[in-house]
Legacy VTK file of the C-alpha trace (Angstrom):
# vtk DataFile Version 3.0
C-alpha trace
ASCII
DATASET POLYDATA
POINTS 153 float
0.000 0.000 0.000
2.826 2.430 0.747
4.378 1.750 -2.677
1.056 2.609 -4.350
0.657 5.752 -2.266
4.153 6.915 -3.158
3.578 6.161 -6.870
0.182 7.891 -6.808
1.646 10.901 -5.031
4.496 11.077 -7.523
2.056 10.824 -10.430
-0.149 13.605 -9.009
2.886 15.799 -8.362
4.145 15.250 -11.930
0.665 15.981 -13.308
0.436 19.178 -11.254
3.846 20.341 -12.479
2.828 19.777 -16.101
0.382 22.661 -15.796
3.087 25.095 -14.694
4.940 26.747 -17.564
8.615 25.880 -17.456
11.224 28.606 -17.537
13.087 28.478 -20.797
16.381 29.928 -21.866
14.588 30.802 -25.109
11.891 32.913 -23.466
12.266 36.606 -24.200
13.345 39.048 -21.527
11.090 41.935 -22.466
13.383 44.394 -20.681
16.243 43.496 -23.036
16.686 44.071 -26.776
18.052 40.535 -27.131
15.824 38.516 -29.447
14.418 38.300 -32.950
12.994 41.481 -34.495
11.013 42.167 -37.664
12.403 45.355 -39.172
9.990 47.769 -40.787
11.136 50.308 -43.383
10.582 53.836 -42.089
9.784 55.117 -45.599
7.449 52.405 -46.942
6.197 50.882 -43.644
6.820 47.456 -45.204
8.613 44.600 -43.401
12.224 44.346 -44.567
14.034 41.660 -42.606
14.336 39.591 -39.457
17.272 40.668 -37.318
18.622 38.718 -34.354
19.961 41.043 -31.626
22.362 39.328 -29.254
24.744 40.169 -26.437
28.415 39.303 -26.789
31.174 40.407 -24.405
28.866 43.033 -22.862
27.946 44.627 -26.206
24.889 44.264 -28.445
25.073 43.117 -32.050
22.443 42.473 -34.719
22.589 40.047 -37.628
20.148 39.621 -40.546
18.564 36.161 -40.336
15.947 36.549 -43.054
15.091 39.137 -45.690
11.698 39.832 -47.226
13.341 41.318 -50.336
13.063 38.977 -53.331
16.429 37.496 -54.280
18.058 38.313 -50.930
19.275 34.718 -50.595
21.860 35.394 -53.286
22.543 39.108 -52.683
25.765 40.406 -51.178
26.584 43.792 -49.705
28.379 45.154 -52.751
27.902 48.737 -51.507
29.703 48.025 -48.202
33.171 49.506 -47.920
34.507 47.752 -44.803
35.104 44.073 -43.971
31.446 43.395 -44.846
32.013 44.183 -48.536
30.636 41.376 -50.719
29.401 39.450 -47.670
26.008 37.719 -48.057
23.028 39.797 -46.902
21.655 36.812 -44.971
23.935 36.549 -41.964
25.262 40.109 -42.359
26.190 41.900 -39.139
24.353 45.238 -39.282
24.485 46.382 -35.626
27.821 46.413 -33.823
29.190 47.348 -30.404
26.115 48.955 -28.825
26.505 49.436 -25.060
23.999 49.822 -22.263
24.954 52.976 -20.351
22.758 54.710 -17.794
19.685 52.859 -19.057
20.294 53.797 -22.721
21.581 51.663 -25.581
24.093 53.459 -27.792
27.695 53.985 -28.759
27.742 51.457 -31.587
26.968 51.595 -35.278
24.385 50.347 -37.750
24.831 49.500 -41.416
22.349 50.249 -44.183
23.085 47.336 -46.528
21.238 49.029 -49.397
23.800 51.822 -49.718
26.699 50.605 -47.552
26.484 53.595 -45.220
27.425 53.131 -41.571
25.738 55.353 -39.003
26.029 55.824 -35.277
23.308 53.826 -33.556
21.136 53.958 -30.509
17.899 52.218 -29.604
15.338 51.851 -26.865
12.446 49.551 -26.003
8.803 50.659 -26.002
5.402 49.039 -25.480
6.598 46.784 -22.649
9.437 45.420 -24.785
7.296 44.620 -27.837
8.944 47.273 -30.021
12.508 48.432 -30.482
12.997 51.962 -31.779
16.306 51.975 -33.659
17.917 55.268 -34.649
20.804 55.661 -37.074
22.439 59.071 -37.269
25.461 61.089 -38.347
27.125 63.188 -35.681
24.178 64.090 -33.459
20.960 62.158 -33.059
18.905 64.973 -34.620
20.543 64.194 -37.970
19.188 60.726 -38.535
16.182 58.515 -38.934
14.399 55.939 -36.831
12.760 52.605 -37.493
10.368 50.754 -35.220
11.002 47.007 -35.089
8.544 44.413 -33.797
9.622 41.648 -31.429
9.009 38.119 -32.740
8.412 35.052 -30.588
LINES 1 154
153 0 1 2 3 4 5 6 7 8 9 10 11 12 13 14 15 16 17 18 19 20 21 22 23 24 25 26 27 28 29 30 31 32 33 34 35 36 37 38 39 40 41 42 43 44 45 46 47 48 49 50 51 52 53 54 55 56 57 58 59 60 61 62 63 64 65 66 67 68 69 70 71 72 73 74 75 76 77 78 79 80 81 82 83 84 85 86 87 88 89 90 91 92 93 94 95 96 97 98 99 100 101 102 103 104 105 106 107 108 109 110 111 112 113 114 115 116 117 118 119 120 121 122 123 124 125 126 127 128 129 130 131 132 133 134 135 136 137 138 139 140 141 142 143 144 145 146 147 148 149 150 151 152
């Protein structure tokens, strides 16, 4: 009888735990820009790409994982002038060396693969972490443009 009671208790405990969502290393921290983002063109309001933002050695980077532009699978960044010249668009590192300082993300750069231009970069989270407002600029932030990216699950 004790063996059955232990087995029944174990089964009930296991069943009860099944209803509790498990913590996952893949679950998004909505207070962090780390994750997968759908980029939206600030001029056309059309989706452009999926960019994975990640943290490496205390700095944030972003890499294109998917493009919604036809033919992107075979395109390279021919307009790039640095080490990214002629690198494939899919897998291209477009955000580099962004730091978190005093609650703000900045200090790095962002590449526009369409024209090869590299801009200073800063970004911040809005809408409880559902959107990332990314700003590329020359010199001061007033001389730039922003895009609003949507977090993907």
